[in-house]
ROFIVO-646549 format. One record per atom (N, C-alpha, C): residue in one letter; x, y, z. Coordinates in steps of 0.05 Angstrom, whole numbers. Atoms other than C-alpha are relative to their C-alpha. Layout:
BEGIN
 res     xx     yy     zz
   A      X      Y      Z
...
//
This chain:
BEGIN
 res     xx     yy     zz
   M     16    -20     13
   M   -363   -188    -64
   M    -11    -13    -23
   R     16     19     20
   R   -417   -219   -105
   R      3     23    -25
   C     -5    -11     25
   C   -408   -199   -179
   C    -25     13    -11
   T     25    -14      6
   T   -461   -150   -203
   T    -10    -15    -30
   S      4     14     26
   S   -456   -184   -276
   S    -18    -22      3
   V     17     19     -3
   V   -492   -241   -247
   V    -29      7     -2
   L     27     -9      4
   L   -556   -199   -241
   L     -6      8    -29
   F      5     -7     32
   F   -547   -178   -313
   F     -3    -30    -15
   I      4     27     11
   I   -540   -252   -328
   I    -30    -11      1
   S     23     11     -4
   S   -604   -275   -298
   S    -25     17    -17
   A     20    -18     12
   A   -644   -218   -329
   A      2     -4    -32
   I     -6      0     30
   I   -611   -226   -400
   I    -13    -31     -9
   L     10     25     10
   L   -630   -305   -400
   L    -31     -1      1
   L     32     -3      0
   L   -702   -286   -392
   L     -9      6    -29
   W     11    -11     25
   W   -705   -255   -458
   W     18     -1    -26
   F    -18     -1     21
   F   -644   -266   -501
   F     -6    -20    -21
   P      1     19     25
   P   -661   -332   -541
   P    -12     12    -23
   G     13     -7     26
   G   -710   -292   -585
   G     12     29    -13
   V    -11    -27      8
   V   -669   -230   -594
   V     12      0    -31
   A    -10     -4     26
   A   -625   -246   -655
   A    -21     -9    -20
   R     22      7     22
   R   -686   -281   -691
   R    -15     22     -5
   S     14    -19      3
   S   -727   -223   -676
   S      5     21    -17
   Q    -12    -19     17
   Q   -682   -175   -714
   Q     -2    -10    -26
   Q      0      5     27
   Q   -688   -221   -778
   Q    -29    -12     -5
   E     32      3     10
   E   -763   -240   -774
   E    -15     18     12
   N     24    -16     -7
   N   -826   -203   -764
   N    -11    -13     23
   I     15      9    -27
   I   -841   -223   -690
   I     -2     21     20
   P      4    -20    -19
   P   -862   -183   -634
   P     24      7     14
   P    -27     -9    -15
   P   -809   -142   -592
   P      5    -13     24
   V     -9     13    -25
   V   -768   -174   -539
   V    -10     18     24
   I     15    -12    -22
   I   -800   -164   -474
   I     25     -5     26
   S    -20      2    -20
   S   -754   -143   -414
   S     -9    -15     27
   P     10      8    -26
   P   -760   -175   -341
   P    -20     14     15
   G     21    -19     -7
   G   -803   -115   -325
   G    -25     -6    -13
   G     22      3     20
   G   -855   -139   -378
   G     -3     24    -19
   L      3    -20     21
   L   -842    -81   -422
   L     20     -1    -23
   P    -18      4     27
   P   -812    -79   -496
   P     28     17      3
   I    -25    -11      5
   I   -740    -66   -510
   I     -1     11    -30
   P     -2    -10     30
   P   -738    -21   -573
   P     19    -15    -15
   A    -14     12     18
   A   -712    -50   -635
   A     26     14     -8
   S    -22    -16      5
   S   -665      8   -646
   S     21     -4     18
   S    -19      9    -23
   S   -629     -8   -578
   S     15    -25     -7
   M    -15     25      7
   M   -615    -78   -599
   M     17      4    -24
   G    -14     -2     23
   G   -593    -58   -665
   G     26     12      2
   D    -25    -14     -5
   D   -536    -16   -640
   D     17    -19     18
   C    -13     18    -16
   C   -516    -75   -600
   C      4    -28    -14
   G      1     26     12
   G   -514   -127   -652
   G     25    -18     -1
   E    -27     16     -5
   E   -442   -149   -648
   E      2    -12     27
   A     -1     13    -29
   A   -448   -160   -573
   A    -23    -21      4
   L     20     23      0
   L   -512   -200   -584
   L      8    -24    -15
   E     -9     21     10
   E   -480   -242   -633
   E     24    -19     13
   S    -19     12    -16
   S   -424   -259   -592
   S    -12    -13     23
   L     17      9    -20
   L   -472   -273   -536
   L    -14    -24     -7
   H     17     25     11
   H   -510   -321   -578
   H     16    -23     -1
   A    -19     20      7
   A   -449   -356   -599
   A     11    -13     31
   A    -12     11    -28
   A   -423   -363   -524
   A    -22    -19     14
   R     21     16     -9
   R   -492   -389   -505
   R      1    -27    -14
   I     -4     24     11
   I   -483   -443   -555
   I     19    -17      9
   A    -22     14    -10
   A   -418   -462   -532
   A     -2     -8     26
   A      0     12    -35
   A   -437   -466   -455
   A    -21    -21     -3
   F     25     21     -1
   F   -503   -506   -472
   F     -7     -7    -26
   P      4      8     25
   P   -495   -540   -539
   P    -29    -21     -4
   D     25     21      3
   D   -553   -592   -522
   D    -24     17     -3
   Q     23    -15      1
   Q   -603   -533   -518
   Q      0     20    -24
   S     -2    -20     22
   S   -581   -498   -582
   S    -13    -13    -26
   E     13     10     32
   E   -615   -503   -651
   E     22      1    -19
   P    -21      0     28
   P   -576   -517   -716
   P     -4     26    -13
   G      5    -24     14
   G   -567   -454   -756
   G     26     13     -4
   P    -25    -15      9
   P   -512   -403   -779
   P     17      5     28
   H    -18     -7    -25
   H   -489   -390   -705
   H     12    -25      8
   R    -14     24     -6
   R   -476   -464   -695
   R     22     -6    -18
   A    -21      5     24
   A   -440   -470   -759
   A     22     14      7
   S    -20    -15      0
   S   -399   -410   -746
   S     18    -10     26
   I    -16      7    -20
   I   -375   -437   -676
   I     16    -28     -7
   D    -17     26     12
   D   -361   -510   -711
   D     26      9    -16
   A    -21    -11     21
   A   -321   -472   -762
   A     25     16     14
   G    -15    -16    -15
   G   -286   -434   -707
   G      0     29     -6
   G      5    -27      5
   G   -316   -369   -726
   G      2     16     22
   E      2    -15    -24
   E   -326   -349   -655
   E     22    -12     20
   G    -26      8    -11
   G   -255   -351   -623
   G     -5    -10     27
   D      0      6    -25
   D   -270   -346   -551
   D    -20    -26      8
   A     22     16     -4
   A   -335   -392   -552
   A     13    -28    -12
   S    -16     22     10
   S   -296   -443   -597
   S     17    -12     16
   A    -20     11    -16
   A   -241   -449   -551
   A     -7     -9     24
   A     10      8    -25
   A   -282   -455   -492
   A    -16    -24     -1
   A     17     20      3
   A   -325   -510   -520
   A      9    -25     15
   A     -8     23    -13
   A   -283   -565   -491
   A      2      4     27
   D     -4     -4    -23
   D   -277   -534   -428
   D    -27     17     13
   P     25    -13     -9
   P   -347   -522   -395
   P      1     16     23
   V     -7    -20    -22
   V   -324   -483   -336
   V      6     27    -12
   E     -6    -26     16
   E   -295   -435   -383
   E    -19      9    -16
   A     24    -12     18
   A   -352   -432   -431
   A    -18     15     15
   V     17    -13    -22
   V   -395   -415   -372
   V      9     29      4
   K    -13    -24     -8
   K   -347   -360   -350
   K     -2     20    -21
   I      2    -20     24
   I   -345   -332   -423
   I    -30      7     -5
   L     26     -7      4
   L   -421   -335   -427
   L     -8     22     16
   A     10    -21    -22
   A   -428   -294   -362
   A     14     30    -12
   E    -12    -25      9
   E   -379   -242   -393
   E    -16     13    -25
   K     16    -10     21
   K   -417   -236   -458
   K    -26     12      8
   Q     24     -8    -14
   Q   -482   -232   -424
   Q     -1     27     13
   A     -2    -28    -14
   A   -458   -173   -383
   A      4     21    -17
   E     -1    -19     19
   E   -431   -139   -441
   E    -22      8    -18
   A     21     -6     15
   A   -493   -146   -483
   A    -22     15     17
   T     21    -12    -19
   T   -538   -125   -423
   T      9     32      1
   R    -13    -31     -8
   R   -491    -59   -409
   R     -9     15    -29
   C      9    -17     27
   C   -496    -42   -485
   C    -28     10     -6
   I     22     -6      3
   I   -567    -46   -486
   I    -14     21     17
   L      5    -18    -22
   L   -578    -11   -421
   L      9     30    -11
   G    -10    -28      9
   G   -535     50   -446
   G    -17     14    -25
   T     11    -10     23
   T   -563     51   -516
   T    -30      6      5
   Y     24     -4     -4
   Y   -632     49   -490
   Y     -7     26     15
   A      3    -23    -13
   A   -620    108   -442
   A      1     25    -20
   R     -1    -18     19
   R   -597    146   -503
   R    -20      4    -19
   D     20     -3     15
   D   -654    129   -542
   D    -25     16     10
   L     20    -15    -12
   L   -700    156   -490
   L      6     30      1
   A     -5    -30      0
   A   -665    223   -489
   A     -9     11    -28
   Q      6     -9     24
   Q   -683    228   -563
   Q    -31      1     -6
   D     33      0      5
   D   -759    213   -557
   D    -10     27      7
   P     12    -22     -4
   P   -803    272   -564
   P    -18      1     25
   P     15     -5    -24
   P   -836    298   -497
   P    -28    -11     -9
   G     27     13      2
   G   -899    258   -485
   G     -3    -27    -11
   A      3     28     16
   A   -877    196   -524
   A     -4    -23     24
   C      1     20    -19
   C   -870    157   -457
   C     -7     16     27
   Y     10     -7    -23
   Y   -901    165   -390
   Y     13    -11     26
   G    -12      8    -25
   G   -871    164   -320
   G     28     -8      2
   D    -24     10     -2
   D   -799    146   -338
   D     21     21      1
   L    -20    -24      1
   L   -765    212   -348
   L     -4     17     22
   L      5    -14    -22
   L   -756    245   -282
   L      4     32     -6
   L     -5    -28     10
   L   -724    310   -309
   L     26     -5    -22
   N    -20     -3     18
   N   -678    336   -357
   N     22     19     18
   F    -19    -18    -15
   F   -613    360   -323
   F     12     20    -19
   E    -14    -16     20
   E   -585    420   -360
   E     30      7      9
   M    -28     -7     -8
   M   -511    421   -361
   M      8     28    -10
   R     -6    -24      9
   R   -481    487   -370
   R     31      3      1
   H    -27     -5      2
   H   -412    514   -387
   H      4     30     -2
   D     -4    -30     -4
   D   -391    588   -367
   D    -27      9      0
   G     25     -7      0
   G   -464    596   -354
   G    -20     -5    -25
   E     12      5     25
   E   -485    577   -422
   E    -12    -29     -3
   P      9     27      5
   P   -529    517   -436
   P     17    -15    -20
   E    -21     17     14
   E   -486    458   -460
   E    -20    -20    -16
   R     18     21     11
   R   -536    399   -466
   R    -12    -10     21
   D     16     10    -17
   D   -587    361   -428
   D      7    -31      8
   I     -6     28     -9
   I   -576    295   -389
   I    -26    -10     12
   P     23     10    -14
   P   -641    256   -379
   P      5    -20     27
   I      2     15    -30
   I   -651    229   -307
   I    -22    -19     -2
   L     25     18      7
   L   -693    166   -312
   L      0    -16     23
   R      9     21    -22
   R   -727    118   -265
   R    -17    -20    -10
   R     20     23      7
   R   -755     50   -278
   R    -23      0     16
   P     24      2    -12
   P   -828     52   -262
   P     -4    -22     24
   G      2     22    -23
   G   -840     21   -194
   G     26     -4     16
   N    -27      6    -14
   N   -767     27   -171
   N     10     30     10
   G     -7    -22     -8
   G   -740     84   -131
   G     25     13    -10
   A    -27     -8      8
   A   -670     83   -160
   A     -3     16    -26
   F      1    -15     27
   F   -654    133   -216
   F     29     -4    -12
   F    -24      4     17
   F   -598    129   -270
   F     -1     24    -22
   Y     -6    -15     25
   Y   -567    171   -322
   Y     28     -6    -11
   E    -27      3     19
   E   -509    169   -374
   E     14     25     -2
   S    -16    -24      4
   S   -454    219   -373
   S     31     -7     -2
   G    -28      4     -1
   G   -379    230   -373
   G      6     -5     28
   M    -13      4    -27
   M   -335    229   -311
   M     24     19      3
   T    -26    -20     -8
   T   -290    287   -284
   T      7    -13     28
   I    -16     11    -20
   I   -244    267   -229
   I     -1     16     25
   D      5    -17    -24
   D   -256    293   -157
   D     22    -13     22
   A    -21      8    -19
   A   -195    290   -107
   A     -8     10     29
   D     10    -14    -31
   D   -234    325    -47
   D     -1    -24     19
   G      0     17    -21
   G   -224    291     17
   G     26    -14      4
   A    -23     11     -1
   A   -155    264     -1
   A     17     19     15
   P    -15    -19    -15
   P   -105    291     50
   P     19     19    -15
   N    -20    -15     16
   N    -56    312     -6
   N    -17     12    -25
   A     15     -8     22
   A   -112    343    -51
   A      5     28     -7
   Y     -1    -29     10
   Y    -98    416    -49
   Y     26     11     24
   H    -23    -10    -14
   H    -32    453    -24
   H     -1     32     -8
   P     -3    -28      4
   P    -21    529    -17
   P     16      8    -24
   D    -20     -4     20
   D     30    527    -72
   D     -9    -17    -25
   N     10     14     24
   N    -15    488   -120
   N     14    -26     -5
   L    -18     24      5
   L     27    423   -113
   L    -17    -26      9
   G     15     24     -5
   G    -35    377    -93
   G     -6    -14    -25
   L      9     18     20
   L    -69    323   -134
   L    -18     17    -19
   D     17    -16     20
   D   -116    377   -160
   D      8     26     -2
   D     -7    -29      8
   D   -112    448   -185
   D    -16     13     24
   L     11    -12    -22
   L   -125    493   -124
   L    -26     16     -6
   A     21    -14     13
   A   -174    535   -168
   A    -24    -22      7
   N     27     16     -4
   N   -222    474   -160
   N    -10     -4     28
   A      7     -4    -28
   A   -222    486    -84
   A    -18     21      4
   G     13    -27     -5
   G   -250    554    -92
   G     19     19      0
   S    -19    -24     -7
   S   -216    619    -74
   S     -3     12     24
   P      0    -12    -24
   P   -201    662    -16
   P    -27     14      7
   G     26     -9     -3
   G   -269    680     18
   G    -19    -20    -10
   S     22     19      9
   S   -308    624    -20
   S     13    -27     -1
   W    -11     30      4
   W   -268    559     -7
   W    -24    -19      2
   E     22     16     -3
   E   -315    504    -24
   E      9    -28      1
   G    -13     26     -3
   G   -266    439    -24
   G     19     -1     24
   L    -17      1    -25
   L   -230    458     41
   L    -16      4     24
   A     10     -2    -30
   A   -247    454    114
   A      9     24     10
   K     -4    -32    -10
   K   -250    524    147
   K     -7      2     28
   D      3     -8    -26
   D   -251    555    214
   D    -23     20     -1
   A     25    -19     -1
   A   -308    602    236
   A      0     27    -16
   D     -5    -28     13
   D   -276    663    201
   D      2     -7    -32
   G      2     10     31
   G   -278    619    134
   G     31     -1    -10
   N    -27      3      8
   N   -197    610    136
   N      2    -28     -2
   P     -6     28      3
   P   -177    542    112
   P     20    -12     18
   F    -17     13    -16
   F   -144    491    156
   F     27    -11    -14
   I    -23      8     10
   I    -72    475    141
   I     11    -26     17
   Q     -6     24    -10
   Q    -49    404    163
   Q     28      9     17
   V    -25     -5    -16
   V      8    405    219
   V     12    -27      3
   E    -13     26     -5
   E     56    353    244
   E    -15    -20     16
   G     17     17    -13
   G     25    291    262
   G    -23     -9    -21
   D     22      1     20
   D    -30    300    203
   D     15    -20    -24
   P     -9     14     22
   P    -19    256    139
   P     17     16    -18
   F    -15    -14     20
   F      8    312     95
   F      5     29     13
   P     -5    -25    -14
   P     34    372    139
   P      7     24    -23
   G      0    -19     19
   G     29    436     98
   G    -22      4    -22
   Y     25      1     20
   Y    -28    417     57
   Y    -26      7     13
   Y     24     -5    -11
   Y    -96    441     62
   Y    -15    -25     11
   V     15     23     -8
   V   -149    399     98
   V    -23      1    -20
   S     21      6     19
   S   -194    376     42
   S    -24    -10      6
   A     25      9    -14
   A   -271    369     60
   A    -12    -12    -25
   T     24     11     11
   T   -328    331     32
   T    -21      5     13
   A     30      0    -15
   A   -402    336     42
   A     -6    -20     19
   L      1     27    -16
   L   -402    266     69
   L     23      3     23
   S    -22     -1    -18
   S   -363    271    136
   S    -10    -16     28
   D      0      8    -24
   D   -354    235    203
   D      1     23     21
   R      1    -27    -21
   R   -380    288    253
   R     11     -5     28
   S    -11      4    -26
   S   -351    253    313
   S     28     10     -1
   K    -29     -8      3
   K   -282    280    290
   K      2     32     -7
   A     -5    -29      6
   A   -256    356    287
   A     -6      6    -28
   L     -1    -16     23
   L   -266    401    233
   L     26      0    -15
   N    -24     -3     11
   N   -192    402    222
   N     16    -25     -2
   D    -14     27      1
   D   -178    328    224
   D     -4    -10    -29
   P      5     13     26
   P   -168    301    154
   P    -18    -26     -2
   A     11     29     -4
   A   -196    235    176
   A    -29      4      3
   R     30    -10     -2
   R   -265    268    185
   R    -13     -5    -30
   Y      9      2     26
   Y   -274    267    106
   Y      7    -21    -15
   V     -4     26     18
   V   -280    212     53
   V     20      7    -18
   D    -25      0     11
   D   -212    203     24
   D     -6     -9    -32
   A      8      5     27
   A   -225    208    -55
   A     23    -22    -12
   S    -20     18     14
   S   -162    166    -68
   S     -1    -27     12
   K      2     27     -7
   K   -187    107    -28
   K    -28     -8     -1
   I     26      8     -4
   I   -262    108    -27
   I    -17      6    -26
   P     17     -6     20
   P   -307    102    -89
   P    -22     17      3
   F     23    -17     -6
   F   -354    161    -88
   F    -13     16    -26
   L     10    -14     25
   L   -397    199   -138
   L     -9     29     14
   V      5    -25     -7
   V   -414    271   -133
   V    -27     12    -17
   L     27     -8     12
   L   -484    301   -146
   L     -5     30      6
   P     11    -26     -6
   P   -513    372   -151
   P    -18      1     20
   G     14      0    -29
   G   -547    391    -83
   G    -30      3    -12
   G     26     -7      7
   G   -610    417   -120
   G    -12    -26    -13
   M     10     27     11
   M   -618    353   -162
   M     -3    -22     17
   A      2     21    -19
   A   -604    308   -108
   A    -22      1     20
   R     24     -5    -20
   R   -656    343    -61
   R    -27    -10    -16
   Q     25      5     20
   Q   -709    336   -121
   Q     -6    -34     -3
   L      4     30      6
   L   -698    262   -127
   L      2    -16     25
   G      1     10    -25
   G   -692    248    -52
   G     24    -15      8
   A    -28     11     -8
   A   -619    228    -51
   A     13     18     20
   R    -17    -17    -17
   R   -575    249      5
   R     29    -11      3
   V    -29     14     -3
   V   -499    240     19
   V     -2    -22     20
   G      0     28    -15
   G   -486    173     46
   G    -16    -23    -15
   D     17     18     14
   D   -534    139     -6
   D     20    -17    -15
   F    -15     16     18
   F   -504     81    -45
   F     -8      5    -31
   A      3     -3     31
   A   -495     74   -122
   A     16    -21     -9
   V    -19     20     13
   V   -469     29   -174
   V      6     14    -24
   V     -9    -18     25
   V   -430     58   -232
   V     15    -16    -20
   F    -12     17     19
   F   -412     25   -296
   F     14     13    -23
   N    -14     -6     23
   N   -361     38   -350
   N    -12    -14    -23
   Q     13     13     27
   Q   -401     20   -414
   Q     22     -7    -22
   R    -18      6     20
   R   -337     23   -455
   R     18    -26      7
   N    -17     22    -11
   N   -299    -33   -418
   N    -10    -25     15
   G     18     18    -16
   G   -353    -67   -378
   G      4      0     27
   K     -6      1    -33
   K   -325    -51   -308
   K    -20     14      9
   F     20    -13    -17
   F   -370    -31   -254
   F     12      4     28
   S     -4     -5    -29
   S   -362     -7   -183
   S    -22     11     16
   Y     19    -10    -17
   Y   -401      1   -122
   Y      9     30     10
   A     -6    -27    -10
   A   -401     74    -94
   A    -19     11     21
   I     20    -13    -21
   I   -428    121    -42
   I     -4     27    -11
   F      3    -22      6
   F   -455    188    -53
   F     15     18     19
   G    -20     -8    -17
   G   -397    229    -22
   G      4     33      0
   D     -3    -32      0
   D   -399    303    -42
   D    -19     12    -18
   V     20    -15     15
   V   -440    355    -70
   V     15     19    -18
   G    -14    -14     19
   G   -420    392   -134
   G    -15     25     -9
   P     11    -24     10
   P   -438    453   -175
   P    -31     -9    -11
   F     28      4      4
   F   -513    460   -189
   F     -3     -6    -32
   D      5      4     30
   D   -502    457   -267
   D     20    -17    -12
   R    -18     22      7
   R   -451    400   -272
   R     -8    -31     10
   I      7     27     -8
   I   -465    327   -269
   I     20    -21    -15
   G    -22     18     12
   G   -418    266   -280
   G     27      2     12
   E    -29     -4    -12
   E   -361    268   -227
   E      4    -22     22
   G     -6     25    -20
   G   -330    212   -185
   G     26      1     12
   S    -26     -1    -14
   S   -274    202   -140
   S     24    -16    -15
   M    -27      9     17
   M   -201    184   -162
   M     -7    -31      7
   A      4     29     -5
   A   -218    112   -128
   A    -22    -12    -18
   L     20      4     18
   L   -281    106   -168
   L      7     -5    -28
   A     -9      1     28
   A   -248    120   -232
   A     20    -20     -2
   D    -17     21     -1
   D   -192     70   -215
   D    -14    -25     -5
   N     17     28      3
   N   -244     16   -207
   N    -13     -2    -26
   L     12      0     24
   L   -276     36   -271
   L     22     -1    -24
   G    -19     -5     21
   G   -212     36   -314
   G      4     25    -12
   I     -1    -28      8
   I   -216    110   -324
   I     26     14     14
   R    -24    -18     -8
   R   -156    155   -320
   R     -5     16     29
   S      6     -9    -24
   S   -156    177   -246
   S     14     26      9
   D    -15    -22     -6
   D   -112    238   -250
   D    -22     26      4
   A     15    -18     -5
   A   -152    297   -219
   A      1     26    -16
   R     -6    -16     16
   R   -120    346   -263
   R     -4     -4    -30
   N     -1      3     25
   N   -121    316   -329
   N    -16    -29     -7
   G     14     25      9
   G   -162    250   -325
   G    -29      4     -5
   G     29      0      5
   G   -234    231   -336
   G     -8    -11    -27
   T     10     11     26
   T   -275    213   -396
   T    -25     16     -5
   R     15    -20     12
   R   -324    251   -436
   R    -32    -13      1
   R     23     13      6
   R   -378    197   -443
   R      1    -28      9
   G     -5     29     -8
   G   -397    124   -427
   G      1     -9     25
   V      4      8    -27
   V   -410    122   -356
   V    -25      2      7
   L     28      1    -10
   L   -475     99   -326
   L     -3      0     29
   Y      1      0    -28
   Y   -495    121   -258
   Y    -25    -10     10
   L     23      9    -11
   L   -548     83   -219
   L      0      7     31
   V      0    -11    -24
   V   -568    116   -154
   V    -23    -12     17
   F     26     12    -13
   F   -611     88    -94
   F     -7     18     23
   P     11    -15    -15
   P   -643    145    -58
   P     -7     -8     26
   G      9      9    -24
   G   -651    137     17
   G     11    -27      7
   S    -11     24     -9
   S   -609     76     21
   S     25      2     22
   G    -23     -4    -19
   G   -551    106     64
   G    -12      9     32
   N      4     -8    -31
   N   -550    131    139
   N     13     29      3
   G    -13    -26     -3
   G   -514    197    125
   G     27      1     12
   R    -24      3    -11
   R   -449    171    150
   R     19    -12    -18
   P    -20     17     17
   P   -382    150    116
   P      0    -28      6
   R     -3     30     -4
   R   -374     74    104
   R     26     -9    -13
   T    -22     13      9
   T   -319     30     97
   T      0    -11    -29
   L      2     10     25
   L   -302      2     27
   L    -13    -29      0
   E     13     26     -2
   E   -326    -68     52
   E    -33      6      0
   E     30      0     -3
   E   -392    -40     72
   E    -12     12    -23
   I     11    -10     27
   I   -401      1      5
   I     -8    -26    -19
   N      2     23     21
   N   -390    -65    -32
   N    -22    -18     10
   A     21     14    -11
   A   -437   -104     14
   A    -25     10     -6
   E     24    -10      1
   E   -491    -55     13
   E     -9      6    -27
   G      9     -7     34
   G   -487    -40    -66
   G     -7    -24     -8
   G     11     27     12
   G   -490   -117    -77
   G    -32     -5      6
   K     26      3     -5
   K   -553   -120    -39
   K    -22     20    -15
   L     18    -15     11
   L   -584    -59    -67
   L     -4    -11    -32
   M      6     12     25
   M   -567    -89   -138
   M    -19    -25     -7
   E     18     24      1
   E   -602   -154   -121
   E    -30      8     -1
   G     28    -10      1
   G   -666   -113   -107
   G     -8     12    -21
   W      7     -9     24
   W   -663    -83   -170
   W      0    -18    -25
   E     -2     19     28
   E   -657   -143   -214
   E    -21      5    -18
   S     23      0     19
   S   -727   -139   -239
   S      2     25    -18
   S     -4    -23     17
   S   -707    -72   -268
   S     25      3    -12
   V    -28     -1      9
   V   -638    -88   -292
   V      2      8    -31
   L      3     -8     25
   L   -661    -70   -361
   L    -18     22     -1
   P     22    -20     -2
   P   -698     -3   -352
   P    -16      2    -25
   A     18     -1     28
   A   -756      4   -396
   A     -9     29     -3
   A      3    -27      6
   A   -772     69   -430
   A    -28      7      7
   C     31    -14     -7
   C   -851     75   -420
   C     -9    -22     19
   V     18     17    -12
   V   -897     47   -373
   V    -23     -2    -16
   N     22      4     16
   N   -964     23   -398
   N    -15     25     -4
   A     11    -29      2
   A   -994     86   -431
   A    -31     -1     12
   Q     26     -2     -5
   Q  -1063     65   -405
   Q     -7     17     25
   S      4    -15    -24
   S  -1050    105   -341
   S     -9     29    -12
   G     10    -27     11
   G  -1064    170   -387
   G     10     21     15
   Q     -9    -20    -16
   Q  -1020    208   -342
   Q     23     18    -17
   P    -19    -15     18
   P   -976    264   -374
   P     29     -7     13
   P    -30      5     -7
   P   -899    256   -373
   P      9     20     22
   A    -13    -18    -20
   A   -867    286   -309
   A     27      3     -3
   T    -31     -7      6
   T   -807    319   -335
   T      0     27      8
   T     -6    -29     -9
   T   -777    383   -304
   T     27      6     -3
   R    -28     -6      1
   R   -716    418   -305
   R     10      2     24
   N    -13      0    -23
   N   -664    414   -252
   N     -2     24     17
   A      3    -25    -16
   A   -669    459   -192
   A     27     12      3
   D    -28    -14     -4
   D   -612    510   -181
   D      5     -6     29
//
């Protein structure tokens, strides 16, 4: 599996050398690979990551570095990782890759937050919609859904609640499963369980993975298998998948089976994923247990998850509507990330010369 951070590296190398100086000198803003400026506010919030990146770059390529405070810091052992790696070129390049990925992820996440705070009309063509999160029917907060101009992929930052749907031991009649039975619905309106024609949930029998447990369903399924076959559905404990509201997905052209890449901005981990299930119309930011494991997030469906710091990048139209193996998800996700390389630092605004008003809408119910 090709490491996604390589793509971040190639992008950052295009613009990084002037970043640190641009914050100290009155020079034009840094330009992203897409040809658009990265706001100084975004870079300022990532100063520590950028300083570490600059030191690592000097350690990896000392012949290309200029003398100055960063160079002196390394010579004096001020940057531990970079200083220790200076004698080992292979290790120095490895550390450089890590620092580049960290800095890019920081800027990417900060930039998305800056966009959310911009007044309407400040930018054109980048904000697809404001997704209104609700709690008990009351508005909670807006999640901006963004798209890099000229690229079909959309992205957003949120937390992550944990989905156990599709796992054969997700739900039990006595509430002994991985997840609380209430999250599967209720009699007459089961949403997370496979049902017969009368709406009664299937219970696994001898020969199934977990006899006595309900058959848990996902929107993405292998239609060649029977409705009561647990193998028909995408197992949340094994397959990294994300959950999207159906109305929002339709608005943005995404359908179950499409691919995604998800980043944990707190620890730098990422995972390829598939759009595997449809969730409530008023909630966003949900992933499978396997996705949470890959991201270093607590994957307990009852008590796990995180409230913030997760960036979701979704590629509408990239799938075939069928479940995929883990190997296929990783391979296809890697290819899609390569195609997105020119937009790896999403820009806030297209050139305002277009004169078009911002296309911002509320999420559809």
